[in-house]
NUTOR-346060 format. One record per residue (C-alpha): residue number from 1; x, y, z. Coordinates in steps of 0.25 Angstrom, whole numbers, plus 5000, padded with zeros to 4 digits. Example, Ala and Ser with C-alpha at 12.3 -4.5 7.8 and 13.67 -1.06 7.14 Angstrom:
(1 (5049 4982 5031))
(2 (5055 4996 5029))
//
This chain:
(1 (5239 5459 5380))
(2 (5227 5465 5373))
(3 (5223 5479 5374))
(4 (5209 5486 5372))
(5 (5211 5498 5364))
(6 (5199 5505 5370))
(7 (5203 5503 5384))
(8 (5216 5509 5388))
(9 (5215 5504 5402))
(10 (5220 5491 5397))
(11 (5232 5497 5390))
(12 (5246 5497 5397))
(13 (5250 5510 5403))
(14 (5262 5519 5403))
(15 (5275 5515 5397))
(16 (5270 5501 5396))
(17 (5261 5504 5384))
(18 (5274 5507 5376))
(19 (5277 5492 5376))
(20 (5264 5489 5369))
(21 (5267 5492 5354))
(22 (5252 5491 5350))
(23 (5248 5501 5361))
(24 (5259 5510 5360))
(25 (5257 5523 5353))
(26 (5270 5530 5357))
(27 (5268 5545 5356))
(28 (5255 5544 5350))
(29 (5248 5541 5363))
(30 (5238 5553 5365))
(31 (5238 5561 5378))
(32 (5225 5554 5383))
(33 (5232 5540 5380))
(34 (5244 5544 5387))
(35 (5236 5548 5400))
(36 (5228 5535 5399))
(37 (5240 5526 5397))
(38 (5249 5533 5407))
(39 (5258 5538 5396))
(40 (5259 5553 5399))
(41 (5273 5557 5400))
(42 (5278 5544 5394))
(43 (5278 5550 5380))
(44 (5282 5563 5374))
(45 (5271 5574 5374))
(46 (5267 5574 5360))
(47 (5256 5564 5355))
(48 (5261 5559 5341))
(49 (5252 5555 5330))
(50 (5254 5541 5323))
(51 (5258 5548 5310))
(52 (5268 5556 5317))
(53 (5274 5543 5324))
(54 (5274 5537 5310))
(55 (5282 5548 5304))
(56 (5292 5547 5316))
(57 (5294 5532 5315))
(58 (5297 5534 5300))
(59 (5307 5545 5303))
(60 (5314 5535 5313))
(61 (5313 5524 5302))
(62 (5319 5532 5291))
(63 (5330 5537 5299))
(64 (5335 5523 5301))
(65 (5347 5519 5291))
(66 (5343 5504 5289))
(67 (5331 5496 5286))
(68 (5335 5487 5298))
(69 (5335 5499 5307))
(70 (5321 5503 5302))
(71 (5316 5488 5304))
(72 (5321 5489 5319))
(73 (5314 5503 5320))
(74 (5301 5498 5315))
(75 (5301 5485 5324))
(76 (5304 5494 5336))
(77 (5292 5503 5332))
(78 (5283 5490 5331))
(79 (5288 5486 5345))
(80 (5284 5500 5350))
(81 (5272 5505 5343))
(82 (5265 5495 5333))
(83 (5254 5504 5329))
(84 (5264 5515 5324))
(85 (5273 5504 5318))
(86 (5262 5499 5309))
(87 (5258 5513 5306))
(88 (5272 5516 5301))
(89 (5272 5504 5293))
(90 (5258 5506 5287))
(91 (5262 5520 5283))
(92 (5276 5517 5277))
(93 (5274 5502 5273))
(94 (5281 5503 5260))
(95 (5293 5509 5267))
(96 (5293 5500 5279))
(97 (5289 5486 5274))
(98 (5303 5483 5269))
(99 (5307 5486 5283))
(100 (5298 5478 5292))
(101 (5298 5467 5281))
(102 (5306 5463 5269))
(103 (5317 5466 5267))
(104 (5322 5472 5281))
(105 (5315 5461 5289))
(106 (5324 5451 5284))
(107 (5336 5458 5291))
(108 (5328 5459 5303))
(109 (5325 5444 5303))
(110 (5340 5442 5302))
(111 (5343 5451 5314))
(112 (5330 5448 5322))
(113 (5337 5443 5335))
(114 (5346 5456 5335))
(115 (5335 5466 5332))
(116 (5323 5460 5340))
(117 (5318 5470 5350))
(118 (5303 5466 5354))
(119 (5299 5452 5350))
(120 (5286 5451 5342))
(121 (5279 5438 5339))
(122 (5281 5424 5342))
(123 (5294 5415 5340))
(124 (5290 5400 5341))
(125 (5301 5390 5343))
(126 (5300 5375 5342))
(127 (5301 5375 5358))
(128 (5288 5382 5358))
(129 (5280 5372 5349))
(130 (5272 5367 5361))
(131 (5267 5381 5365))
(132 (5264 5389 5352))
(133 (5250 5391 5355))
(134 (5253 5398 5369))
(135 (5264 5406 5361))
(136 (5254 5411 5351))
(137 (5244 5415 5362))
(138 (5255 5423 5370))
(139 (5257 5430 5357))
(140 (5242 5435 5356))
(141 (5244 5448 5363))
(142 (5234 5459 5359))
(143 (5225 5453 5349))
(144 (5222 5440 5342))
(145 (5233 5436 5332))
(146 (5227 5435 5318))
(147 (5240 5435 5310))
(148 (5253 5427 5312))
(149 (5265 5427 5303))
(150 (5275 5416 5306))
(151 (5289 5412 5301))
(152 (5299 5402 5304))
(153 (5310 5411 5300))
(154 (5317 5401 5290))
(155 (5315 5409 5277))
(156 (5315 5424 5281))
(157 (5315 5432 5268))
(158 (5327 5428 5260))
(159 (5335 5427 5273))
(160 (5332 5412 5277))
(161 (5332 5407 5291))
(162 (5331 5418 5301))
(163 (5325 5410 5313))
(164 (5318 5418 5324))
(165 (5322 5431 5316))
(166 (5311 5427 5306))
(167 (5301 5434 5315))
(168 (5304 5447 5308))
(169 (5296 5442 5297))
(170 (5283 5439 5304))
(171 (5284 5452 5312))
(172 (5287 5460 5299))
(173 (5276 5453 5291))
(174 (5266 5456 5302))
(175 (5269 5470 5302))
(176 (5266 5471 5288))
(177 (5253 5464 5290))
(178 (5249 5475 5299))
(179 (5254 5486 5291))
(180 (5249 5481 5278))
(181 (5236 5474 5282))
(182 (5232 5480 5295))
(183 (5233 5467 5303))
(184 (5234 5471 5318))
(185 (5248 5469 5323))
(186 (5242 5463 5336))
(187 (5235 5452 5328))
(188 (5248 5447 5322))
(189 (5259 5438 5327))
(190 (5273 5435 5321))
(191 (5278 5421 5323))
(192 (5292 5415 5321))
(193 (5293 5400 5322))
(194 (5307 5400 5327))
(195 (5311 5386 5324))
(196 (5326 5388 5324))
(197 (5335 5393 5313))
(198 (5346 5387 5303))
(199 (5352 5401 5302))
(200 (5366 5399 5307))
(201 (5368 5414 5309))
(202 (5356 5414 5319))
(203 (5360 5402 5326))
(204 (5374 5408 5328))
(205 (5368 5421 5333))
(206 (5369 5422 5348))
(207 (5358 5432 5348))
(208 (5348 5424 5339))
(209 (5335 5424 5347))
(210 (5328 5413 5339))
(211 (5327 5398 5342))
(212 (5342 5394 5341))
(213 (5340 5380 5334))
(214 (5341 5374 5320))
(215 (5328 5376 5313))
(216 (5317 5366 5315))
(217 (5314 5357 5303))
(218 (5305 5346 5299))
(219 (5294 5340 5307))
(220 (5298 5348 5319))
(221 (5296 5361 5311))
(222 (5283 5357 5306))
(223 (5278 5353 5319))
(224 (5282 5367 5325))
(225 (5275 5374 5314))
(226 (5263 5366 5315))
(227 (5262 5369 5330))
(228 (5263 5383 5327))
(229 (5252 5383 5316))
(230 (5243 5375 5326))
(231 (5245 5385 5337))
(232 (5242 5397 5328))
(233 (5229 5390 5323))
(234 (5225 5387 5337))
(235 (5229 5400 5343))
(236 (5225 5410 5332))
(237 (5215 5402 5323))
(238 (5212 5414 5315))
(239 (5226 5419 5313))
(240 (5233 5420 5299))
(241 (5247 5413 5299))
(242 (5257 5418 5289))
(243 (5269 5410 5286))
(244 (5281 5418 5284))
(245 (5296 5415 5279))
(246 (5296 5400 5281))
(247 (5305 5392 5272))
(248 (5300 5388 5258))
(249 (5296 5373 5260))
(250 (5291 5376 5275))
(251 (5283 5388 5270))
(252 (5276 5381 5259))
(253 (5273 5368 5267))
(254 (5268 5376 5280))
(255 (5259 5385 5271))
(256 (5253 5373 5264))
(257 (5252 5365 5278))
(258 (5245 5376 5286))
(259 (5238 5385 5277))
(260 (5225 5378 5280))
(261 (5227 5376 5294))
(262 (5226 5391 5297))
(263 (5225 5404 5289))
(264 (5240 5405 5284))
(265 (5248 5409 5273))
(266 (5263 5411 5269))
(267 (5267 5425 5264))
(268 (5280 5420 5258))
(269 (5272 5410 5249))
(270 (5258 5415 5248))
(271 (5260 5430 5251))
(272 (5271 5431 5240))
(273 (5262 5423 5231))
(274 (5250 5433 5232))
(275 (5259 5445 5230))
(276 (5266 5439 5218))
(277 (5253 5434 5212))
(278 (5247 5448 5214))
(279 (5258 5454 5206))
(280 (5256 5444 5195))
(281 (5241 5447 5194))
(282 (5244 5462 5194))
(283 (5254 5460 5183))
(284 (5246 5451 5174))
(285 (5234 5460 5176))
(286 (5242 5472 5171))
(287 (5246 5464 5159))
(288 (5232 5459 5156))
(289 (5235 5444 5157))
(290 (5230 5433 5165))
(291 (5237 5426 5176))
(292 (5234 5412 5171))
(293 (5242 5415 5158))
(294 (5255 5419 5165))
(295 (5268 5410 5166))
(296 (5276 5412 5179))
(297 (5290 5408 5181))
(298 (5293 5407 5196))
(299 (5308 5408 5200))
(300 (5309 5402 5214))
(301 (5301 5391 5220))
(302 (5302 5394 5235))
(303 (5290 5397 5244))
(304 (5287 5411 5237))
(305 (5288 5405 5223))
(306 (5279 5393 5226))
(307 (5269 5402 5233))
(308 (5268 5411 5221))
(309 (5267 5400 5211))
(310 (5256 5393 5219))
(311 (5248 5406 5220))
(312 (5250 5411 5205))
(313 (5246 5397 5201))
(314 (5233 5398 5208))
(315 (5230 5412 5203))
(316 (5233 5407 5188))
(317 (5223 5395 5191))
(318 (5213 5405 5196))
(319 (5215 5413 5183))
(320 (5212 5401 5174))
(321 (5225 5393 5173))
(322 (5224 5378 5174))
(323 (5233 5371 5184))
(324 (5241 5366 5172))
(325 (5243 5380 5167))
(326 (5248 5385 5180))
(327 (5258 5374 5182))
(328 (5264 5377 5169))
(329 (5263 5393 5170))
(330 (5271 5394 5184))
(331 (5285 5389 5182))
(332 (5294 5389 5194))
(333 (5309 5388 5196))
(334 (5317 5386 5209))
(335 (5332 5386 5211))
(336 (5333 5372 5204))
(337 (5326 5377 5192))
(338 (5312 5374 5186))
(339 (5301 5368 5195))
(340 (5296 5356 5186))
(341 (5288 5343 5188))
(342 (5298 5332 5190))
(343 (5309 5340 5196))
(344 (5317 5333 5206))
(345 (5317 5337 5221))
(346 (5306 5347 5219))
(347 (5300 5353 5232))
(348 (5286 5349 5235))
(349 (5281 5363 5235))
(350 (5287 5365 5221))
(351 (5281 5353 5215))
(352 (5267 5359 5212))
(353 (5274 5371 5204))
(354 (5283 5362 5196))
(355 (5281 5364 5181))
(356 (5274 5352 5174))
(357 (5281 5344 5163))
(358 (5271 5350 5153))
(359 (5275 5364 5156))
(360 (5290 5360 5156))
(361 (5289 5355 5142))
(362 (5280 5367 5138))
(363 (5291 5377 5142))
(364 (5302 5368 5137))
(365 (5309 5370 5150))
(366 (5321 5361 5154))
(367 (5323 5359 5169))
(368 (5329 5364 5177))
(369 (5328 5377 5169))
(370 (5334 5390 5174))
(371 (5325 5402 5176))
(372 (5329 5408 5162))
(373 (5325 5396 5155))
(374 (5312 5395 5162))
(375 (5308 5409 5159))
(376 (5312 5408 5145))
(377 (5304 5395 5143))
(378 (5292 5399 5151))
(379 (5291 5413 5147))
(380 (5284 5418 5160))
(381 (5276 5430 5161))
(382 (5279 5430 5176))
(383 (5292 5428 5183))
(384 (5293 5427 5198))
(385 (5306 5425 5207))
(386 (5307 5420 5221))
(387 (5321 5415 5220))
(388 (5328 5424 5230))
(389 (5339 5424 5220))
(390 (5344 5437 5214))
(391 (5345 5438 5199))
(392 (5336 5426 5196))
(393 (5329 5433 5185))
(394 (5340 5435 5175))
(395 (5340 5445 5163))
(396 (5339 5433 5153))
(397 (5327 5427 5160))
(398 (5319 5440 5161))
(399 (5322 5443 5147))
(400 (5317 5429 5143))
(401 (5304 5432 5151))
(402 (5302 5446 5145))
(403 (5304 5440 5131))
(404 (5291 5432 5132))
(405 (5283 5441 5142))
(406 (5279 5455 5138))
(407 (5278 5459 5153))
(408 (5286 5450 5162))
(409 (5281 5449 5176))
(410 (5292 5447 5186))
(411 (5293 5445 5201))
(412 (5307 5444 5207))
(413 (5302 5442 5221))
(414 (5315 5438 5229))
(415 (5319 5448 5239))
(416 (5327 5455 5245))
(417 (5331 5463 5233))
(418 (5344 5457 5232))
(419 (5337 5443 5229))
(420 (5328 5448 5218))
(421 (5327 5440 5205))
(422 (5329 5452 5197))
(423 (5329 5467 5199))
(424 (5316 5474 5193))
(425 (5325 5484 5185))
(426 (5332 5472 5178))
(427 (5318 5465 5175))
(428 (5313 5477 5169))
(429 (5326 5479 5160))
(430 (5325 5464 5156))
(431 (5310 5465 5152))
(432 (5311 5478 5145))
(433 (5303 5485 5156))
(434 (5291 5476 5154))
(435 (5291 5467 5167))
(436 (5282 5468 5179))
(437 (5290 5466 5191))
(438 (5287 5464 5206))
(439 (5298 5461 5216))
(440 (5300 5455 5229))
(441 (5309 5466 5234))
(442 (5305 5481 5232))
(443 (5312 5488 5220))
(444 (5311 5502 5215))
(445 (5303 5505 5202))
(446 (5311 5502 5189))
(447 (5312 5511 5176))
(448 (5308 5502 5164))
(449 (5304 5507 5150))
(450 (5304 5521 5154))
(451 (5294 5518 5166))
(452 (5295 5516 5181))
(453 (5291 5502 5184))
(454 (5286 5499 5198))
(455 (5292 5486 5204))
(456 (5282 5481 5214))
(457 (5287 5472 5226))
(458 (5279 5459 5227))
(459 (5278 5461 5242))
(460 (5270 5451 5250))
(461 (5266 5463 5259))
(462 (5255 5465 5248))
(463 (5248 5452 5251))
(464 (5251 5446 5265))
(465 (5245 5457 5273))
(466 (5232 5456 5266))
(467 (5232 5441 5265))
(468 (5233 5440 5280))
(469 (5223 5451 5283))
(470 (5213 5445 5274))
(471 (5214 5432 5280))
(472 (5213 5437 5294))
(473 (5201 5446 5291))
(474 (5194 5435 5284))
(475 (5197 5425 5296))
(476 (5201 5416 5284))
(477 (5204 5401 5288))
(478 (5215 5401 5278))
(479 (5223 5408 5267))
(480 (5219 5402 5254))
(481 (5226 5403 5240))
(482 (5213 5410 5235))
(483 (5215 5421 5246))
(484 (5229 5423 5241))
(485 (5224 5424 5227))
(486 (5214 5434 5231))
(487 (5225 5442 5238))
(488 (5234 5442 5226))
(489 (5223 5447 5216))
(490 (5219 5458 5226))
(491 (5233 5463 5227))
(492 (5235 5463 5212))
(493 (5222 5471 5211))
(494 (5228 5482 5220))
(495 (5239 5485 5209))
(496 (5234 5498 5201))
(497 (5235 5499 5186))
(498 (5245 5510 5187))
(499 (5254 5502 5196))
(500 (5254 5490 5186))
(501 (5257 5500 5175))
(502 (5269 5504 5183))
(503 (5274 5489 5185))
(504 (5269 5487 5199))
(505 (5262 5474 5202))
(506 (5258 5478 5216))
(507 (5251 5490 5223))
(508 (5259 5500 5231))
(509 (5263 5494 5245))
(510 (5258 5507 5251))
(511 (5244 5503 5250))
(512 (5246 5489 5257))
(513 (5235 5491 5267))
(514 (5224 5492 5256))
(515 (5231 5481 5248))
(516 (5231 5472 5260))
(517 (5216 5475 5263))
(518 (5212 5472 5249))
(519 (5220 5459 5249))
(520 (5214 5455 5263))
(521 (5200 5457 5258))
(522 (5203 5448 5246))
(523 (5209 5438 5255))
(524 (5197 5438 5265))
(525 (5187 5438 5254))
(526 (5193 5426 5248))
(527 (5193 5419 5261))
(528 (5178 5422 5263))
(529 (5175 5417 5249))
(530 (5182 5404 5252))
(531 (5175 5402 5265))
(532 (5187 5403 5273))
(533 (5182 5416 5281))
(534 (5169 5421 5286))
(535 (5172 5436 5284))
(536 (5160 5443 5278))
(537 (5167 5456 5274))
(538 (5181 5454 5270))
(539 (5184 5469 5268))
(540 (5178 5472 5282))
(541 (5185 5461 5288))
(542 (5199 5465 5283))
(543 (5197 5480 5287))
(544 (5193 5475 5301))
(545 (5207 5468 5302))
(546 (5215 5480 5297))
(547 (5222 5488 5309))
(548 (5227 5502 5306))
(549 (5240 5506 5315))
(550 (5234 5518 5322))
(551 (5233 5523 5336))
(552 (5217 5524 5335))
(553 (5207 5516 5342))
(554 (5210 5503 5333))
(555 (5221 5496 5340))
(556 (5230 5484 5335))
(557 (5228 5476 5348))
(558 (5213 5474 5346))
(559 (5209 5460 5342))
(560 (5203 5465 5329))
(561 (5209 5478 5324))
(562 (5199 5489 5320))
//
């Protein structure tokens, strides 16, 4: 159902309006609106401002004893009054982002069948493979869909297979797209490709709401995903598709297979890579160095690690390094040790990142090599962890790094906090307070060398809203590596000199809307430069796409916000 915000005659009347979250204003309906819509007497006498409603909702949330209760409370608000939900989220993003997304959303995915109140988005099962276009058209409610986030629920955060409960991730991510970049909620669609689950707890749960069969695999899985992609391309040809929380090999394979079929990207792979590269660029800039001269050791060769290595390598080449230099300067290790040319049973997506024979000899590395040996021999300037294993960065390894590098740049990215490769306080202690540290989970500032050092979170929230917004605004036909590089450089440029002096590698998250706009303009400009879009004024195009959660004349259900 579509509504014309200038013609209230088309709106539902009376109590029915409370069932439309994008129309409902609760106590903020004015006296004139109450008369026009048949609401007189259905609300208390007083007309509240949206600011008063925000204050009241925060009072409700802060009165709850657990983050899970806060999550459920916020979802109930989203189901009742979306404009107010997004206004609350925008004004308190730093406080509430960990509630609507990581880490609390992980527990919500685990309990999804037991806490679901109002369904949101599309669950598509293998039984639906022949009617996906019709399902997508049914989902088009109030406006043309321009952004889809899809998961198959197999690798939800660090929790593994959550089946249909994985829908919590697209829902949460799209709420951050709206809060962080102003993409109208009416133009977004969360999708779960519910192709079964291998999670025994879910299969044994009599109240599990998902497709109760073993997970689809092999050629049948590929055909199912292919049918979905074709349906999206045909139904919403201008929509951006974001892949989310697919298991490693599927994630990389599907990204490489479909990134040129329709504008799409994978936040776990590319969004993570952009935010990490931005932190590296900011760090190198603060130290007065060049990216092409850095040596990077990557502990962890999953989807995130591979994505980071790929994009950092591209940035190094753009800074003047040769392909041979990059192959030697990015050294990767997985759970079996060093990735090197000729290693047996090396996965296809890891082979391009394997250390060449010449570099192996140059560093005097003897495979398989543990992380301490690799760090001691390579003497990296940058160390990144995506292992998911607590304590991977040991004191001897970090001290070995600090012995050869004046200012070690260290990213222990695994989350939640209990899985981090090393605590920032320990990293500071082991490097004599010299390290620049960014983490995957939020950490408090650390006292080191008589100074307070800010520990920035390398949060994908800095990047994916702007990448999506810029791609949509430009009408880009794809999401290229050059667009991602533009996003990383722009984010790095948002970090002030004073923040860098305090050890922070990212700007404050409180400025996310401005950050997202800058990233979006850079992405749209690069798309225009590459001939992938016809936009004439990227800044104006981005601004025209940004919706503000307010009860004014501009409504979220319009085809084009603004």
